[in-house]
mmCIF file as Biopython writes it, N, C-alpha, C and O atoms, coordinates in Angstrom:
data_model
#
loop_
_atom_site.group_PDB
_atom_site.id
_atom_site.type_symbol
_atom_site.label_atom_id
_atom_site.label_alt_id
_atom_site.label_comp_id
_atom_site.label_asym_id
_atom_site.label_entity_id
_atom_site.label_seq_id
_atom_site.pdbx_PDB_ins_code
_atom_site.Cartn_x
_atom_site.Cartn_y
_atom_site.Cartn_z
_atom_site.occupancy
_atom_site.B_iso_or_equiv
_atom_site.auth_seq_id
_atom_site.auth_asym_id
_atom_site.pdbx_PDB_model_num
ATOM 1   N N  . UNK A ? 1  ? -3.834 -6.311  9.277  1.0 0.0 1  A 1 
ATOM 2   C CA . UNK A ? 1  ? -3.665 -7.740  9.384  1.0 0.0 1  A 1 
ATOM 3   C C  . UNK A ? 1  ? -2.438 -8.030  10.230 1.0 0.0 1  A 1 
ATOM 4   O O  . UNK A ? 1  ? -1.384 -7.428  10.028 1.0 0.0 1  A 1 
ATOM 5   N N  . UNK A ? 2  ? -2.568 -8.929  11.156 1.0 0.0 2  A 1 
ATOM 6   C CA . UNK A ? 2  ? -1.483 -9.340  12.033 1.0 0.0 2  A 1 
ATOM 7   C C  . UNK A ? 2  ? -1.234 -10.823 11.811 1.0 0.0 2  A 1 
ATOM 8   O O  . UNK A ? 2  ? -2.177 -11.611 11.731 1.0 0.0 2  A 1 
ATOM 9   N N  . UNK A ? 3  ? 0.044  -11.205 11.712 1.0 0.0 3  A 1 
ATOM 10  C CA . UNK A ? 3  ? 0.412  -12.601 11.474 1.0 0.0 3  A 1 
ATOM 11  C C  . UNK A ? 3  ? 1.448  -13.006 12.515 1.0 0.0 3  A 1 
ATOM 12  O O  . UNK A ? 3  ? 2.450  -12.316 12.701 1.0 0.0 3  A 1 
ATOM 13  N N  . UNK A ? 4  ? 1.208  -14.114 13.186 1.0 0.0 4  A 1 
ATOM 14  C CA . UNK A ? 4  ? 2.140  -14.632 14.179 1.0 0.0 4  A 1 
ATOM 15  C C  . UNK A ? 4  ? 2.681  -15.968 13.681 1.0 0.0 4  A 1 
ATOM 16  O O  . UNK A ? 4  ? 1.920  -16.882 13.364 1.0 0.0 4  A 1 
ATOM 17  N N  . UNK A ? 5  ? 4.016  -16.066 13.618 1.0 0.0 5  A 1 
ATOM 18  C CA . UNK A ? 5  ? 4.694  -17.285 13.193 1.0 0.0 5  A 1 
ATOM 19  C C  . UNK A ? 5  ? 5.416  -17.859 14.405 1.0 0.0 5  A 1 
ATOM 20  O O  . UNK A ? 5  ? 6.124  -17.133 15.103 1.0 0.0 5  A 1 
ATOM 21  N N  . UNK A ? 6  ? 5.246  -19.143 14.660 1.0 0.0 6  A 1 
ATOM 22  C CA . UNK A ? 6  ? 5.822  -19.791 15.826 1.0 0.0 6  A 1 
ATOM 23  C C  . UNK A ? 6  ? 6.609  -21.013 15.375 1.0 0.0 6  A 1 
ATOM 24  O O  . UNK A ? 6  ? 6.087  -21.863 14.655 1.0 0.0 6  A 1 
ATOM 25  N N  . UNK A ? 7  ? 7.868  -21.101 15.800 1.0 0.0 7  A 1 
ATOM 26  C CA . UNK A ? 7  ? 8.717  -22.235 15.462 1.0 0.0 7  A 1 
ATOM 27  C C  . UNK A ? 7  ? 9.185  -22.906 16.745 1.0 0.0 7  A 1 
ATOM 28  O O  . UNK A ? 7  ? 10.004 -22.339 17.468 1.0 0.0 7  A 1 
ATOM 29  N N  . UNK A ? 8  ? 8.687  -24.095 17.041 1.0 0.0 8  A 1 
ATOM 30  C CA . UNK A ? 8  ? 9.080  -24.848 18.226 1.0 0.0 8  A 1 
ATOM 31  C C  . UNK A ? 8  ? 10.186 -25.858 17.910 1.0 0.0 8  A 1 
ATOM 32  O O  . UNK A ? 8  ? 10.671 -26.549 18.806 1.0 0.0 8  A 1 
ATOM 33  N N  . UNK A ? 9  ? 10.580 -25.941 16.646 1.0 0.0 9  A 1 
ATOM 34  C CA . UNK A ? 9  ? 11.594 -26.900 16.212 1.0 0.0 9  A 1 
ATOM 35  C C  . UNK A ? 9  ? 12.994 -26.415 16.598 1.0 0.0 9  A 1 
ATOM 36  O O  . UNK A ? 9  ? 13.179 -25.233 16.885 1.0 0.0 9  A 1 
ATOM 37  N N  . UNK A ? 10 ? 13.974 -27.313 16.607 1.0 0.0 10 A 1 
ATOM 38  C CA . UNK A ? 10 ? 15.349 -26.951 16.963 1.0 0.0 10 A 1 
ATOM 39  C C  . UNK A ? 10 ? 16.153 -26.410 15.776 1.0 0.0 10 A 1 
ATOM 40  O O  . UNK A ? 10 ? 17.312 -26.029 15.936 1.0 0.0 10 A 1 
ATOM 41  N N  . UNK A ? 11 ? 15.543 -26.375 14.589 1.0 0.0 11 A 1 
ATOM 42  C CA . UNK A ? 11 ? 16.165 -25.792 13.392 1.0 0.0 11 A 1 
ATOM 43  C C  . UNK A ? 11 ? 15.297 -24.658 12.874 1.0 0.0 11 A 1 
ATOM 44  O O  . UNK A ? 11 ? 14.106 -24.593 13.180 1.0 0.0 11 A 1 
ATOM 45  N N  . UNK A ? 12 ? 15.892 -23.758 12.084 1.0 0.0 12 A 1 
ATOM 46  C CA . UNK A ? 12 ? 15.129 -22.680 11.458 1.0 0.0 12 A 1 
ATOM 47  C C  . UNK A ? 12 ? 14.099 -23.250 10.497 1.0 0.0 12 A 1 
ATOM 48  O O  . UNK A ? 12 ? 14.318 -24.297 9.887  1.0 0.0 12 A 1 
ATOM 49  N N  . UNK A ? 13 ? 12.974 -22.555 10.367 1.0 0.0 13 A 1 
ATOM 50  C CA . UNK A ? 13 ? 11.894 -22.994 9.478  1.0 0.0 13 A 1 
ATOM 51  C C  . UNK A ? 13 ? 11.459 -21.816 8.612  1.0 0.0 13 A 1 
ATOM 52  O O  . UNK A ? 13 ? 11.132 -20.753 9.141  1.0 0.0 13 A 1 
ATOM 53  N N  . UNK A ? 14 ? 11.451 -21.991 7.269  1.0 0.0 14 A 1 
ATOM 54  C CA . UNK A ? 14 ? 10.936 -20.926 6.404  1.0 0.0 14 A 1 
ATOM 55  C C  . UNK A ? 14 ? 9.409  -20.992 6.328  1.0 0.0 14 A 1 
ATOM 56  O O  . UNK A ? 14 ? 8.837  -22.065 6.139  1.0 0.0 14 A 1 
ATOM 57  N N  . UNK A ? 15 ? 8.766  -19.852 6.475  1.0 0.0 15 A 1 
ATOM 58  C CA . UNK A ? 15 ? 7.316  -19.748 6.357  1.0 0.0 15 A 1 
ATOM 59  C C  . UNK A ? 15 ? 6.987  -18.951 5.104  1.0 0.0 15 A 1 
ATOM 60  O O  . UNK A ? 15 ? 7.620  -17.931 4.832  1.0 0.0 15 A 1 
ATOM 61  N N  . UNK A ? 16 ? 6.003  -19.409 4.341  1.0 0.0 16 A 1 
ATOM 62  C CA . UNK A ? 16 ? 5.505  -18.660 3.188  1.0 0.0 16 A 1 
ATOM 63  C C  . UNK A ? 16 ? 4.434  -17.704 3.716  1.0 0.0 16 A 1 
ATOM 64  O O  . UNK A ? 16 ? 3.486  -18.122 4.380  1.0 0.0 16 A 1 
ATOM 65  N N  . UNK A ? 17 ? 4.600  -16.420 3.410  1.0 0.0 17 A 1 
ATOM 66  C CA . UNK A ? 17 ? 3.675  -15.403 3.904  1.0 0.0 17 A 1 
ATOM 67  C C  . UNK A ? 17 ? 2.438  -15.326 3.027  1.0 0.0 17 A 1 
ATOM 68  O O  . UNK A ? 17 ? 2.536  -15.514 1.814  1.0 0.0 17 A 1 
ATOM 69  N N  . UNK A ? 18 ? 1.279  -15.055 3.608  1.0 0.0 18 A 1 
ATOM 70  C CA . UNK A ? 18 ? 0.054  -14.927 2.817  1.0 0.0 18 A 1 
ATOM 71  C C  . UNK A ? 18 ? 0.147  -13.761 1.818  1.0 0.0 18 A 1 
ATOM 72  O O  . UNK A ? 18 ? 0.855  -12.781 2.049  1.0 0.0 18 A 1 
ATOM 73  N N  . UNK A ? 19 ? -0.563 -13.891 0.743  1.0 0.0 19 A 1 
ATOM 74  C CA . UNK A ? 19 ? -0.598 -12.856 -0.294 1.0 0.0 19 A 1 
ATOM 75  C C  . UNK A ? 19 ? -1.441 -11.678 0.196  1.0 0.0 19 A 1 
ATOM 76  O O  . UNK A ? 19 ? -2.447 -11.863 0.881  1.0 0.0 19 A 1 
ATOM 77  N N  . UNK A ? 20 ? -1.025 -10.489 -0.157 1.0 0.0 20 A 1 
ATOM 78  C CA . UNK A ? 20 ? -1.773 -9.278  0.183  1.0 0.0 20 A 1 
ATOM 79  C C  . UNK A ? 20 ? -1.786 -8.369  -1.044 1.0 0.0 20 A 1 
ATOM 80  O O  . UNK A ? 20 ? -1.267 -8.744  -2.095 1.0 0.0 20 A 1 
ATOM 81  N N  . UNK A ? 21 ? -2.358 -7.210  -0.922 1.0 0.0 21 A 1 
ATOM 82  C CA . UNK A ? 21 ? -2.436 -6.286  -2.062 1.0 0.0 21 A 1 
ATOM 83  C C  . UNK A ? 21 ? -1.038 -5.840  -2.492 1.0 0.0 21 A 1 
ATOM 84  O O  . UNK A ? 21 ? -0.135 -5.759  -1.660 1.0 0.0 21 A 1 
ATOM 85  N N  . UNK A ? 22 ? -0.852 -5.552  -3.780 1.0 0.0 22 A 1 
ATOM 86  C CA . UNK A ? 22 ? 0.468  -5.146  -4.280 1.0 0.0 22 A 1 
ATOM 87  C C  . UNK A ? 22 ? 1.025  -3.886  -3.615 1.0 0.0 22 A 1 
ATOM 88  O O  . UNK A ? 22 ? 2.243  -3.733  -3.517 1.0 0.0 22 A 1 
ATOM 89  N N  . UNK A ? 23 ? 0.165  -2.995  -3.161 1.0 0.0 23 A 1 
ATOM 90  C CA . UNK A ? 23 ? 0.635  -1.747  -2.550 1.0 0.0 23 A 1 
ATOM 91  C C  . UNK A ? 23 ? 0.941  -1.916  -1.058 1.0 0.0 23 A 1 
ATOM 92  O O  . UNK A ? 23 ? 1.237  -0.934  -0.377 1.0 0.0 23 A 1 
ATOM 93  N N  . UNK A ? 24 ? 0.875  -3.130  -0.550 1.0 0.0 24 A 1 
ATOM 94  C CA . UNK A ? 24 ? 1.135  -3.393  0.860  1.0 0.0 24 A 1 
ATOM 95  C C  . UNK A ? 24 ? 2.378  -4.254  1.034  1.0 0.0 24 A 1 
ATOM 96  O O  . UNK A ? 24 ? 2.747  -5.022  0.145  1.0 0.0 24 A 1 
ATOM 97  N N  . UNK A ? 25 ? 3.017  -4.115  2.188  1.0 0.0 25 A 1 
ATOM 98  C CA . UNK A ? 25 ? 4.207  -4.897  2.528  1.0 0.0 25 A 1 
ATOM 99  C C  . UNK A ? 25 ? 4.043  -5.473  3.928  1.0 0.0 25 A 1 
ATOM 100 O O  . UNK A ? 25 ? 3.302  -4.932  4.748  1.0 0.0 25 A 1 
ATOM 101 N N  . UNK A ? 26 ? 4.741  -6.574  4.195  1.0 0.0 26 A 1 
ATOM 102 C CA . UNK A ? 26 ? 4.793  -7.105  5.555  1.0 0.0 26 A 1 
ATOM 103 C C  . UNK A ? 26 ? 5.840  -6.319  6.325  1.0 0.0 26 A 1 
ATOM 104 O O  . UNK A ? 26 ? 6.936  -6.067  5.823  1.0 0.0 26 A 1 
ATOM 105 N N  . UNK A ? 27 ? 5.497  -5.933  7.550  1.0 0.0 27 A 1 
ATOM 106 C CA . UNK A ? 27 ? 6.408  -5.196  8.423  1.0 0.0 27 A 1 
ATOM 107 C C  . UNK A ? 27 ? 6.675  -6.036  9.666  1.0 0.0 27 A 1 
ATOM 108 O O  . UNK A ? 27 ? 5.750  -6.573  10.276 1.0 0.0 27 A 1 
ATOM 109 N N  . UNK A ? 28 ? 7.951  -6.143  10.037 1.0 0.0 28 A 1 
ATOM 110 C CA . UNK A ? 28 ? 8.322  -6.891  11.225 1.0 0.0 28 A 1 
ATOM 111 C C  . UNK A ? 28 ? 7.975  -6.089  12.474 1.0 0.0 28 A 1 
ATOM 112 O O  . UNK A ? 28 ? 8.399  -4.942  12.616 1.0 0.0 28 A 1 
ATOM 113 N N  . UNK A ? 29 ? 7.213  -6.684  13.370 1.0 0.0 29 A 1 
ATOM 114 C CA . UNK A ? 29 ? 6.829  -6.049  14.632 1.0 0.0 29 A 1 
ATOM 115 C C  . UNK A ? 29 ? 7.685  -6.607  15.763 1.0 0.0 29 A 1 
ATOM 116 O O  . UNK A ? 29 ? 8.170  -5.854  16.607 1.0 0.0 29 A 1 
ATOM 117 N N  . UNK A ? 30 ? 7.872  -7.940  15.783 1.0 0.0 30 A 1 
ATOM 118 C CA . UNK A ? 30 ? 8.575  -8.593  16.879 1.0 0.0 30 A 1 
ATOM 119 C C  . UNK A ? 30 ? 9.258  -9.848  16.371 1.0 0.0 30 A 1 
ATOM 120 O O  . UNK A ? 30 ? 8.687  -10.596 15.578 1.0 0.0 30 A 1 
ATOM 121 N N  . UNK A ? 31 ? 10.485 -10.081 16.829 1.0 0.0 31 A 1 
ATOM 122 C CA . UNK A ? 31 ? 11.205 -11.310 16.532 1.0 0.0 31 A 1 
ATOM 123 C C  . UNK A ? 31 ? 11.970 -11.683 17.794 1.0 0.0 31 A 1 
ATOM 124 O O  . UNK A ? 31 ? 12.898 -10.972 18.179 1.0 0.0 31 A 1 
ATOM 125 N N  . UNK A ? 32 ? 11.600 -12.784 18.446 1.0 0.0 32 A 1 
ATOM 126 C CA . UNK A ? 32 ? 12.212 -13.132 19.727 1.0 0.0 32 A 1 
ATOM 127 C C  . UNK A ? 32 ? 13.641 -13.641 19.590 1.0 0.0 32 A 1 
ATOM 128 O O  . UNK A ? 32 ? 14.312 -13.842 20.602 1.0 0.0 32 A 1 
ATOM 129 N N  . UNK A ? 33 ? 14.128 -13.856 18.368 1.0 0.0 33 A 1 
ATOM 130 C CA . UNK A ? 33 ? 15.540 -14.223 18.212 1.0 0.0 33 A 1 
ATOM 131 C C  . UNK A ? 33 ? 16.446 -13.018 18.468 1.0 0.0 33 A 1 
ATOM 132 O O  . UNK A ? 33 ? 17.627 -13.188 18.768 1.0 0.0 33 A 1 
ATOM 133 N N  . UNK A ? 34 ? 15.906 -11.805 18.352 1.0 0.0 34 A 1 
ATOM 134 C CA . UNK A ? 34 ? 16.660 -10.586 18.633 1.0 0.0 34 A 1 
ATOM 135 C C  . UNK A ? 34 ? 16.700 -10.364 20.141 1.0 0.0 34 A 1 
ATOM 136 O O  . UNK A ? 34 ? 15.715 -10.638 20.828 1.0 0.0 34 A 1 
ATOM 137 N N  . UNK A ? 35 ? 17.793 -9.883  20.655 1.0 0.0 35 A 1 
ATOM 138 C CA . UNK A ? 35 ? 17.930 -9.714  22.107 1.0 0.0 35 A 1 
ATOM 139 C C  . UNK A ? 35 ? 16.911 -8.728  22.672 1.0 0.0 35 A 1 
ATOM 140 O O  . UNK A ? 35 ? 16.480 -8.878  23.815 1.0 0.0 35 A 1 
ATOM 141 N N  . UNK A ? 36 ? 16.522 -7.730  21.896 1.0 0.0 36 A 1 
ATOM 142 C CA . UNK A ? 36 ? 15.532 -6.759  22.357 1.0 0.0 36 A 1 
ATOM 143 C C  . UNK A ? 36 ? 14.125 -7.137  21.919 1.0 0.0 36 A 1 
ATOM 144 O O  . UNK A ? 36 ? 13.152 -6.535  22.372 1.0 0.0 36 A 1 
ATOM 145 N N  . UNK A ? 37 ? 14.007 -8.131  21.039 1.0 0.0 37 A 1 
ATOM 146 C CA . UNK A ? 37 ? 12.709 -8.513  20.500 1.0 0.0 37 A 1 
ATOM 147 C C  . UNK A ? 37 ? 12.340 -7.705  19.274 1.0 0.0 37 A 1 
ATOM 148 O O  . UNK A ? 37 ? 11.418 -8.071  18.546 1.0 0.0 37 A 1 
ATOM 149 N N  . UNK A ? 38 ? 13.054 -6.598  19.032 1.0 0.0 38 A 1 
ATOM 150 C CA . UNK A ? 38 ? 12.765 -5.751  17.868 1.0 0.0 38 A 1 
ATOM 151 C C  . UNK A ? 38 ? 14.048 -5.447  17.114 1.0 0.0 38 A 1 
ATOM 152 O O  . UNK A ? 38 ? 15.136 -5.392  17.687 1.0 0.0 38 A 1 
ATOM 153 N N  . UNK A ? 39 ? 13.893 -5.258  15.849 1.0 0.0 39 A 1 
ATOM 154 C CA . UNK A ? 39 ? 14.999 -4.793  15.018 1.0 0.0 39 A 1 
ATOM 155 C C  . UNK A ? 39 ? 14.773 -3.322  14.752 1.0 0.0 39 A 1 
ATOM 156 O O  . UNK A ? 39 ? 13.634 -2.904  14.545 1.0 0.0 39 A 1 
ATOM 157 N N  . UNK A ? 40 ? 15.809 -2.541  14.753 1.0 0.0 40 A 1 
ATOM 158 C CA . UNK A ? 40 ? 15.688 -1.103  14.465 1.0 0.0 40 A 1 
ATOM 159 C C  . UNK A ? 40 ? 16.460 -0.768  13.212 1.0 0.0 40 A 1 
ATOM 160 O O  . UNK A ? 40 ? 17.623 -1.165  13.128 1.0 0.0 40 A 1 
ATOM 161 N N  . UNK A ? 41 ? 15.924 -0.081  12.245 1.0 0.0 41 A 1 
ATOM 162 C CA . UNK A ? 41 ? 14.492 0.174   12.109 1.0 0.0 41 A 1 
ATOM 163 C C  . UNK A ? 41 ? 13.761 -1.101  11.698 1.0 0.0 41 A 1 
ATOM 164 O O  . UNK A ? 41 ? 14.371 -2.033  11.174 1.0 0.0 41 A 1 
ATOM 165 N N  . UNK A ? 42 ? 12.470 -1.134  11.936 1.0 0.0 42 A 1 
ATOM 166 C CA . UNK A ? 42 ? 11.691 -2.312  11.580 1.0 0.0 42 A 1 
ATOM 167 C C  . UNK A ? 42 ? 11.578 -2.383  10.050 1.0 0.0 42 A 1 
ATOM 168 O O  . UNK A ? 42 ? 10.941 -1.530  9.432  1.0 0.0 42 A 1 
ATOM 169 N N  . UNK A ? 43 ? 12.189 -3.386  9.455  1.0 0.0 43 A 1 
ATOM 170 C CA . UNK A ? 43 ? 12.199 -3.454  7.991  1.0 0.0 43 A 1 
ATOM 171 C C  . UNK A ? 43 ? 10.872 -3.929  7.408  1.0 0.0 43 A 1 
ATOM 172 O O  . UNK A ? 43 ? 10.173 -4.747  8.006  1.0 0.0 43 A 1 
ATOM 173 N N  . UNK A ? 44 ? 10.541 -3.406  6.242  1.0 0.0 44 A 1 
ATOM 174 C CA . UNK A ? 44 ? 9.403  -3.917  5.479  1.0 0.0 44 A 1 
ATOM 175 C C  . UNK A ? 44 ? 9.935  -5.082  4.650  1.0 0.0 44 A 1 
ATOM 176 O O  . UNK A ? 44 ? 10.992 -4.975  4.029  1.0 0.0 44 A 1 
ATOM 177 N N  . UNK A ? 45 ? 9.219  -6.170  4.643  1.0 0.0 45 A 1 
ATOM 178 C CA . UNK A ? 45 ? 9.665  -7.366  3.938  1.0 0.0 45 A 1 
ATOM 179 C C  . UNK A ? 45 ? 9.171  -7.344  2.502  1.0 0.0 45 A 1 
ATOM 180 O O  . UNK A ? 45 ? 7.986  -7.133  2.245  1.0 0.0 45 A 1 
ATOM 181 N N  . UNK A ? 46 ? 10.077 -7.562  1.581  1.0 0.0 46 A 1 
ATOM 182 C CA . UNK A ? 46 ? 9.703  -7.565  0.171  1.0 0.0 46 A 1 
ATOM 183 C C  . UNK A ? 46 ? 9.564  -8.995  -0.350 1.0 0.0 46 A 1 
ATOM 184 O O  . UNK A ? 46 ? 9.014  -9.214  -1.429 1.0 0.0 46 A 1 
ATOM 185 N N  . UNK A ? 47 ? 10.057 -9.955  0.409  1.0 0.0 47 A 1 
ATOM 186 C CA . UNK A ? 47 ? 9.973  -11.358 0.007  1.0 0.0 47 A 1 
ATOM 187 C C  . UNK A ? 47 ? 8.614  -11.941 0.372  1.0 0.0 47 A 1 
ATOM 188 O O  . UNK A ? 47 ? 7.845  -11.341 1.123  1.0 0.0 47 A 1 
ATOM 189 N N  . UNK A ? 48 ? 8.334  -13.121 -0.172 1.0 0.0 48 A 1 
ATOM 190 C CA . UNK A ? 48 ? 7.074  -13.789 0.159  1.0 0.0 48 A 1 
ATOM 191 C C  . UNK A ? 48 ? 7.279  -14.879 1.200  1.0 0.0 48 A 1 
ATOM 192 O O  . UNK A ? 48 ? 6.392  -15.703 1.425  1.0 0.0 48 A 1 
ATOM 193 N N  . UNK A ? 49 ? 8.466  -14.884 1.844  1.0 0.0 49 A 1 
ATOM 194 C CA . UNK A ? 49 ? 8.717  -15.855 2.907  1.0 0.0 49 A 1 
ATOM 195 C C  . UNK A ? 49 ? 9.559  -15.214 4.009  1.0 0.0 49 A 1 
ATOM 196 O O  . UNK A ? 49 ? 10.179 -14.169 3.811  1.0 0.0 49 A 1 
ATOM 197 N N  . UNK A ? 50 ? 9.567  -15.863 5.170  1.0 0.0 50 A 1 
ATOM 198 C CA . UNK A ? 50 ? 10.343 -15.380 6.302  1.0 0.0 50 A 1 
ATOM 199 C C  . UNK A ? 50 ? 10.876 -16.595 7.046  1.0 0.0 50 A 1 
ATOM 200 O O  . UNK A ? 50 ? 10.120 -17.516 7.355  1.0 0.0 50 A 1 
ATOM 201 N N  . UNK A ? 51 ? 12.174 -16.603 7.337  1.0 0.0 51 A 1 
ATOM 202 C CA . UNK A ? 51 ? 12.789 -17.712 8.049  1.0 0.0 51 A 1 
ATOM 203 C C  . UNK A ? 51 ? 12.742 -17.406 9.540  1.0 0.0 51 A 1 
ATOM 204 O O  . UNK A ? 51 ? 13.285 -16.403 10.002 1.0 0.0 51 A 1 
ATOM 205 N N  . UNK A ? 52 ? 12.076 -18.300 10.290 1.0 0.0 52 A 1 
ATOM 206 C CA . UNK A ? 52 ? 11.932 -18.125 11.727 1.0 0.0 52 A 1 
ATOM 207 C C  . UNK A ? 52 ? 12.995 -18.978 12.415 1.0 0.0 52 A 1 
ATOM 208 O O  . UNK A ? 52 ? 13.118 -20.172 12.144 1.0 0.0 52 A 1 
ATOM 209 N N  . UNK A ? 53 ? 13.753 -18.355 13.301 1.0 0.0 53 A 1 
ATOM 210 C CA . UNK A ? 53 ? 14.839 -19.025 14.014 1.0 0.0 53 A 1 
ATOM 211 C C  . UNK A ? 53 ? 14.283 -20.135 14.914 1.0 0.0 53 A 1 
ATOM 212 O O  . UNK A ? 53 ? 13.094 -20.151 15.231 1.0 0.0 53 A 1 
ATOM 213 N N  . UNK A ? 54 ? 15.158 -21.060 15.319 1.0 0.0 54 A 1 
ATOM 214 C CA . UNK A ? 54 ? 14.705 -22.139 16.203 1.0 0.0 54 A 1 
ATOM 215 C C  . UNK A ? 54 ? 14.100 -21.610 17.498 1.0 0.0 54 A 1 
ATOM 216 O O  . UNK A ? 54 ? 14.604 -20.661 18.098 1.0 0.0 54 A 1 
ATOM 217 N N  . UNK A ? 55 ? 13.016 -22.240 17.909 1.0 0.0 55 A 1 
ATOM 218 C CA . UNK A ? 55 ? 12.333 -21.929 19.171 1.0 0.0 55 A 1 
ATOM 219 C C  . UNK A ? 55 ? 12.109 -20.436 19.365 1.0 0.0 55 A 1 
ATOM 220 O O  . UNK A ? 55 ? 12.487 -19.860 20.385 1.0 0.0 55 A 1 
ATOM 221 N N  . UNK A ? 56 ? 11.489 -19.827 18.371 1.0 0.0 56 A 1 
ATOM 222 C CA . UNK A ? 56 ? 11.210 -18.393 18.465 1.0 0.0 56 A 1 
ATOM 223 C C  . UNK A ? 56 ? 9.860  -18.051 17.849 1.0 0.0 56 A 1 
ATOM 224 O O  . UNK A ? 56 ? 9.218  -18.877 17.201 1.0 0.0 56 A 1 
ATOM 225 N N  . UNK A ? 57 ? 9.456  -16.813 18.072 1.0 0.0 57 A 1 
ATOM 226 C CA . UNK A ? 57 ? 8.176  -16.301 17.609 1.0 0.0 57 A 1 
ATOM 227 C C  . UNK A ? 57 ? 8.432  -15.019 16.822 1.0 0.0 57 A 1 
ATOM 228 O O  . UNK A ? 57 ? 9.292  -14.217 17.189 1.0 0.0 57 A 1 
ATOM 229 N N  . UNK A ? 58 ? 7.684  -14.832 15.742 1.0 0.0 58 A 1 
ATOM 230 C CA . UNK A ? 58 ? 7.772  -13.636 14.910 1.0 0.0 58 A 1 
ATOM 231 C C  . UNK A ? 58 ? 6.369  -13.081 14.734 1.0 0.0 58 A 1 
ATOM 232 O O  . UNK A ? 58 ? 5.421  -13.834 14.509 1.0 0.0 58 A 1 
ATOM 233 N N  . UNK A ? 59 ? 6.237  -11.773 14.835 1.0 0.0 59 A 1 
ATOM 234 C CA . UNK A ? 59 ? 4.956  -11.110 14.599 1.0 0.0 59 A 1 
ATOM 235 C C  . UNK A ? 59 ? 5.148  -10.117 13.450 1.0 0.0 59 A 1 
ATOM 236 O O  . UNK A ? 59 ? 6.055  -9.285  13.474 1.0 0.0 59 A 1 
ATOM 237 N N  . UNK A ? 60 ? 4.283  -10.221 12.456 1.0 0.0 60 A 1 
ATOM 238 C CA . UNK A ? 60 ? 4.321  -9.345  11.288 1.0 0.0 60 A 1 
ATOM 239 C C  . UNK A ? 60 ? 2.972  -8.662  11.129 1.0 0.0 60 A 1 
ATOM 240 O O  . UNK A ? 60 ? 1.947  -9.187  11.564 1.0 0.0 60 A 1 
ATOM 241 N N  . UNK A ? 61 ? 2.975  -7.482  10.498 1.0 0.0 61 A 1 
ATOM 242 C CA . UNK A ? 61 ? 1.714  -6.804  10.176 1.0 0.0 61 A 1 
ATOM 243 C C  . UNK A ? 61 ? 1.822  -6.248  8.758  1.0 0.0 61 A 1 
ATOM 244 O O  . UNK A ? 61 ? 2.915  -6.013  8.243  1.0 0.0 61 A 1 
ATOM 245 N N  . UNK A ? 62 ? 0.673  -6.047  8.153  1.0 0.0 62 A 1 
ATOM 246 C CA . UNK A ? 62 ? 0.612  -5.474  6.809  1.0 0.0 62 A 1 
ATOM 247 C C  . UNK A ? 62 ? 0.595  -3.958  6.932  1.0 0.0 62 A 1 
ATOM 248 O O  . UNK A ? 62 ? -0.147 -3.390  7.733  1.0 0.0 62 A 1 
ATOM 249 N N  . UNK A ? 63 ? 1.426  -3.318  6.124  1.0 0.0 63 A 1 
ATOM 250 C CA . UNK A ? 63 ? 1.434  -1.846  6.085  1.0 0.0 63 A 1 
ATOM 251 C C  . UNK A ? 63 ? 1.452  -1.402  4.632  1.0 0.0 63 A 1 
ATOM 252 O O  . UNK A ? 63 ? 1.866  -2.152  3.748  1.0 0.0 63 A 1 
ATOM 253 N N  . UNK A ? 64 ? 1.007  -0.193  4.398  1.0 0.0 64 A 1 
ATOM 254 C CA . UNK A ? 64 ? 1.017  0.360   3.047  1.0 0.0 64 A 1 
ATOM 255 C C  . UNK A ? 64 ? 2.446  0.719   2.668  1.0 0.0 64 A 1 
ATOM 256 O O  . UNK A ? 64 ? 3.180  1.290   3.474  1.0 0.0 64 A 1 
ATOM 257 N N  . UNK A ? 65 ? 2.840  0.387   1.449  1.0 0.0 65 A 1 
ATOM 258 C CA . UNK A ? 65 ? 4.187  0.738   0.999  1.0 0.0 65 A 1 
ATOM 259 C C  . UNK A ? 65 ? 4.229  2.246   0.693  1.0 0.0 65 A 1 
ATOM 260 O O  . UNK A ? 65 ? 3.225  2.861   0.335  1.0 0.0 65 A 1 
ATOM 261 N N  . UNK A ? 66 ? 5.418  2.802   0.850  1.0 0.0 66 A 1 
ATOM 262 C CA . UNK A ? 66 ? 5.559  4.250   0.613  1.0 0.0 66 A 1 
ATOM 263 C C  . UNK A ? 66 ? 6.324  4.532   -0.635 1.0 0.0 66 A 1 
ATOM 264 O O  . UNK A ? 66 ? 6.533  5.694   -0.982 1.0 0.0 66 A 1 
#
């Protein structure tokens, strides 16, 4: 599953992430607020929301937790 979050507003916006299976986590693939577009290492998100910076795009994917 791939999820793209887009914020065109001039302030940060929190997005509630869709529910998935308990053994799965959201993984950050791309965040345009970062100078490289990626964070190293790409963190698995344990929260059910993600704050998207002003005028930026975030791409998340579902991965199996380890």
